[in-house]
C-alpha positions as CSV (number, residue, x, y, z in Angstrom):
1,M,5.6,-20.3,-20.8
2,R,5.7,-16.7,-19.5
3,T,7.9,-15.5,-16.6
4,R,6.8,-12.8,-14.2
5,P,8.7,-10.6,-11.9
6,V,8.1,-11.0,-8.2
7,L,9.0,-9.1,-5.0
8,D,11.6,-10.8,-2.9
9,T,12.4,-10.1,0.8
10,E,15.1,-7.7,-0.1
11,D,12.8,-5.7,-2.3
12,A,10.2,-5.6,0.5
13,A,12.7,-4.5,3.1
14,N,13.9,-1.7,0.8
15,I,10.4,-0.5,0.2
16,M,9.6,-0.6,3.9
17,A,12.8,1.2,4.8
18,A,12.0,4.0,2.4
19,A,8.4,4.3,3.6
20,K,9.5,4.4,7.2
21,A,12.1,7.0,6.4
22,E,9.4,9.3,4.9
23,A,7.2,8.8,7.9
24,A,10.0,9.6,10.3
25,R,11.1,12.7,8.3
26,N,7.6,14.1,8.9
27,G,7.1,12.9,12.4
28,W,4.2,10.6,11.4
29,I,3.3,7.6,13.4
30,V,1.7,5.0,11.1
31,A,1.4,1.4,10.2
32,I,3.1,0.4,6.9
33,V,2.4,-2.7,4.9
34,V,4.0,-4.4,1.9
35,V,2.1,-7.1,0.1
36,D,2.8,-9.5,-2.8
37,E,0.9,-9.7,-6.1
38,R,-1.9,-11.6,-4.4
39,G,-2.3,-9.1,-1.6
40,E,-0.6,-11.5,0.9
41,L,1.4,-9.8,3.7
42,L,5.2,-9.6,3.2
43,L,6.0,-7.0,5.8
44,L,4.0,-5.0,8.3
45,E,5.3,-2.5,10.8
46,R,3.1,-0.6,13.2
47,M,5.1,2.2,14.8
48,T,4.9,2.7,18.5
49,G,1.9,4.7,19.2
50,A,-0.1,3.9,16.0
51,P,-3.5,2.6,16.8
52,G,-3.9,-1.1,16.2
53,M,-6.6,-0.7,13.6
54,C,-4.1,1.1,11.4
55,S,-2.4,-2.2,10.6
56,T,-5.7,-3.7,9.3
57,I,-6.5,-0.6,7.3
58,A,-3.1,-0.4,5.7
59,H,-3.3,-4.1,4.8
60,Q,-6.7,-3.6,3.2
61,K,-5.4,-0.5,1.3
62,A,-2.5,-2.6,0.0
63,Q,-4.8,-5.4,-1.1
64,T,-7.0,-3.0,-2.9
65,A,-4.1,-1.4,-4.7
66,T,-3.0,-4.9,-5.8
67,L,-6.5,-6.0,-6.8
68,F,-7.0,-3.0,-9.1
69,S,-3.3,-2.3,-10.0
70,I,-4.0,1.4,-9.4
71,P,-3.6,3.7,-6.3
72,T,-6.4,3.5,-3.8
73,K,-7.0,7.2,-4.4
74,D,-8.2,6.2,-7.9
75,V,-10.3,3.3,-6.5
76,A,-12.0,5.8,-4.2
77,E,-13.0,7.9,-7.2
78,M,-14.3,4.8,-8.9
79,V,-16.4,3.9,-5.9
80,K,-17.9,7.4,-5.8
81,A,-19.1,6.9,-9.4
82,Y,-20.1,3.2,-8.9
83,P,-21.0,2.8,-5.2
84,A,-21.6,-1.0,-5.5
85,M,-17.8,-1.4,-6.1
86,G,-17.3,-0.5,-2.4
87,K,-19.1,-3.7,-1.5
88,L,-16.5,-6.0,-3.2
89,P,-14.5,-8.1,-0.7
90,N,-11.1,-6.7,0.4
91,V,-11.8,-3.2,-1.1
92,M,-10.7,-0.3,1.0
93,P,-11.4,2.8,-1.1
94,L,-9.2,5.2,1.0
95,Q,-6.2,7.0,-0.3
96,G,-2.9,5.6,0.9
97,G,-2.2,2.4,-1.0
98,V,0.0,2.3,-4.1
99,P,0.6,-0.6,-6.5
100,L,4.2,-1.8,-7.1
101,L,4.6,-2.0,-10.8
102,V,7.5,-3.5,-12.8
103,G,6.7,-2.3,-16.3
104,E,3.0,-3.0,-16.5
105,V,3.0,-6.0,-14.1
106,C,1.7,-5.4,-10.6
107,V,4.0,-7.3,-8.3
108,G,2.5,-6.1,-5.0
109,A,1.6,-2.9,-3.2
110,V,2.7,-0.7,-0.3
111,A,0.3,1.2,2.0
112,A,0.2,3.3,5.1
113,S,-2.4,4.3,7.6
114,G,-2.4,6.5,10.6
115,V,-2.3,10.1,9.3
116,E,-4.3,12.1,6.8
117,S,-5.0,10.0,3.7
118,H,-2.8,12.2,1.4
119,E,0.0,11.8,3.9
120,D,-0.5,8.0,4.0
121,E,-0.1,8.1,0.2
122,Q,3.0,10.2,0.4
123,I,4.6,7.5,2.6
124,A,3.5,4.8,0.2
125,M,4.8,6.6,-2.8
126,A,8.2,7.0,-1.1
127,G,8.2,3.2,-0.5
128,A,7.2,2.5,-4.1
129,A,10.0,4.7,-5.4
130,A,12.5,2.4,-3.7
131,L,11.5,-0.4,-6.1
132,A,12.8,1.5,-9.1
């Protein structure tokens, strides 16, 4: 039988804290989501003033990063080449979602929404760095 690493609540809290700190450092008002390996919500925080839709978009970005085990920026490039991929369920091909990898195993993802897509990714990358 194989064993597999999983995110726990402490991991998710550390990832969220690092992502929130990056957003705060830059004065960005966003929604941030951390999901498990199945794309299920572990933590969500929508900062005061972030539009409500940002929560949904961030969750979909995180699900997409988990589904493909690559950043959503790369998924967006794949969809440009193969437009039918964009019709798959739960695929949000917008930059800002980053898979959380332990070795080669995707244990979840972190994503942000609310500012420019490359800034969303910057926030997510800061969160992902907290897992290391």
